[in-house]
C-alpha positions as a Python dict, from the first residue, in 0.01 Angstrom:
ca = {
    (1, 'M'): (0, 0, 0),
    (2, 'R'): (318, -285, 35),
    (3, 'I'): (97, -578, 61),
    (4, 'K'): (-153, -454, -204),
    (5, 'F'): (142, -415, -460),
    (6, 'S'): (256, -767, -426),
    (7, 'I'): (-79, -916, -422),
    (8, 'I'): (-65, -734, -769),
    (9, 'I'): (225, -853, -861),
    (10, 'M'): (156, -1203, -752),
    (11, 'L'): (-177, -1214, -971),
    (12, 'F'): (19, -1095, -1275),
    (13, 'T'): (292, -1381, -1229),
    (14, 'W'): (11, -1628, -1167),
    (15, 'T'): (-185, -1528, -1510),
    (16, 'I'): (104, -1512, -1729),
    (17, 'F'): (233, -1894, -1578),
    (18, 'C'): (-94, -2004, -1606),
    (19, 'Q'): (-122, -1899, -1968),
    (20, 'N'): (223, -2032, -2030),
    (21, 'N'): (102, -2362, -1932),
    (22, 'S'): (-212, -2369, -2075),
    (23, 'C'): (3, -2391, -2441),
    (24, 'L'): (124, -2713, -2320),
    (25, 'N'): (-224, -2867, -2381),
    (26, 'F'): (-182, -2812, -2758),
    (27, 'K'): (139, -2966, -2823),
    (28, 'T'): (-9, -3265, -2958),
    (29, 'G'): (-340, -3387, -3072),
    (30, 'E'): (-608, -3322, -3360),
    (31, 'F'): (-690, -2970, -3501),
    (32, 'I'): (-954, -2772, -3696),
    (33, 'Y'): (-946, -2421, -3813),
    (34, 'S'): (-1245, -2173, -3657),
    (35, 'N'): (-1262, -1976, -3999),
    (36, 'P'): (-1496, -2161, -4242),
    (37, 'E'): (-1262, -2037, -4503),
    (38, 'Y'): (-995, -2356, -4374),
    (39, 'S'): (-1302, -2586, -4289),
    (40, 'D'): (-1158, -2892, -4536),
    (41, 'W'): (-796, -2882, -4334),
    (42, 'K'): (-764, -3113, -4047),
    (43, 'I'): (-411, -3070, -3870),
    (44, 'T'): (-285, -3409, -3647),
    (45, 'R'): (45, -3312, -3455),
    (46, 'T'): (273, -3557, -3244),
    (47, 'D'): (581, -3468, -3056),
    (48, 'T'): (742, -3380, -3350),
    (49, 'I'): (552, -3438, -3699),
    (50, 'Q'): (251, -3201, -3786),
    (51, 'I'): (46, -3314, -4072),
    (52, 'E'): (-195, -3118, -4234),
    (53, 'N'): (-495, -3302, -4495),
    (54, 'N'): (-733, -3116, -4674),
    (55, 'S'): (-1041, -3339, -4728),
    (56, 'K'): (-1152, -3181, -5009),
    (57, 'T'): (-873, -3161, -5254),
    (58, 'G'): (-668, -3444, -5096),
    (59, 'I'): (-346, -3201, -5017),
    (60, 'E'): (-127, -3311, -4718),
    (61, 'I'): (165, -3093, -4604),
    (62, 'R'): (367, -3316, -4335),
    (63, 'S'): (601, -3089, -4138),
    (64, 'S'): (878, -3118, -3881),
    (65, 'I'): (758, -2896, -3537),
    (66, 'N'): (1009, -2781, -3304),
    (67, 'W'): (868, -2587, -3004),
    (68, 'I'): (1103, -2307, -2933),
    (69, 'S'): (896, -2255, -2588),
    (70, 'D'): (577, -2349, -2448),
    (71, 'C'): (408, -2080, -2694),
    (72, 'S'): (597, -2090, -2985),
    (73, 'Y'): (708, -2294, -3256),
    (74, 'T'): (854, -2352, -3570),
    (75, 'L'): (701, -2577, -3887),
    (76, 'T'): (934, -2692, -4116),
    (77, 'C'): (791, -2840, -4445),
    (78, 'K'): (916, -3196, -4528),
    (79, 'S'): (713, -3309, -4776),
    (80, 'V'): (390, -3203, -4978),
    (81, 'S'): (169, -3428, -5217),
    (82, 'V'): (101, -3186, -5455),
    (83, 'P'): (381, -3087, -5718),
    (84, 'S'): (262, -2748, -5772),
    (85, 'L'): (299, -2701, -5401),
    (86, 'K'): (674, -2868, -5393),
    (87, 'N'): (844, -2507, -5355),
    (88, 'I'): (758, -2498, -4963),
    (89, 'I'): (922, -2808, -4905),
    (90, 'G'): (1219, -2675, -4620),
    (91, 'K'): (1037, -2384, -4589),
    (92, 'V'): (1013, -2279, -4227),
    (93, 'F'): (693, -2139, -4030),
    (94, 'K'): (683, -1960, -3734),
    (95, 'V'): (424, -1975, -3499),
    (96, 'S'): (312, -1788, -3151),
    (97, 'I'): (26, -1877, -2915),
    (98, 'V'): (-118, -1548, -2808),
    (99, 'E'): (-434, -1652, -2668),
    (100, 'T'): (-516, -1994, -2532),
    (101, 'F'): (-917, -2117, -2395),
    (102, 'N'): (-1069, -2460, -2295),
    (103, 'D'): (-1056, -2627, -2671),
    (104, 'G'): (-851, -2414, -2871),
    (105, 'Y'): (-570, -2112, -2917),
    (106, 'K'): (-537, -1821, -3123),
    (107, 'C'): (-183, -1794, -3278),
    (108, 'I'): (7, -1604, -3552),
    (109, 'S'): (217, -1749, -3764),
    (110, 'K'): (487, -1465, -3915),
    (111, 'R'): (532, -1379, -4238),
    (112, 'N'): (800, -1570, -4443),
    (113, 'D'): (906, -1588, -4832),
    (114, 'V'): (608, -1798, -4856),
    (115, 'Q'): (370, -1644, -4688),
    (116, 'T'): (316, -1239, -4753),
    (117, 'K'): (177, -1137, -4436),
    (118, 'D'): (115, -1241, -4111),
    (119, 'M'): (-198, -1522, -4037),
    (120, 'F'): (-414, -1472, -3800),
    (121, 'L'): (-538, -1811, -3686),
    (122, 'E'): (-778, -1963, -3448),
    (123, 'M'): (-725, -2346, -3410),
    (124, 'I'): (-1015, -2568, -3220),
    (125, 'K'): (-905, -2895, -3037),
    (126, 'I'): (-1113, -3152, -3124),
    (127, 'K'): (-927, -3477, -2985),
}
């Protein structure tokens, strides 16, 4: 019985460890949203900056990215190319990766004073 319990604990720990480490694969790169509603958006992420571009409208949003843990980060909006969206400059968006898979992840962008409800998003890494 003790051995079975130990094996279960080891497998559980290994699963959590592997899931958390797989978040590391998405700290940098180029991404798109899986949701067709956001198909015009492309995200480019480096260690410190995230740039979101909309190919249809030409909107560009630049944010600094701060990784709080392997699977959670904040985005602080630094600039927006459209004057009507200037109210989001300085706003902080908290994001938690809740599931990873080979070419992407699912995340939750938490509600704040710009975003009225939690957003559940799926990101696909293209590069």
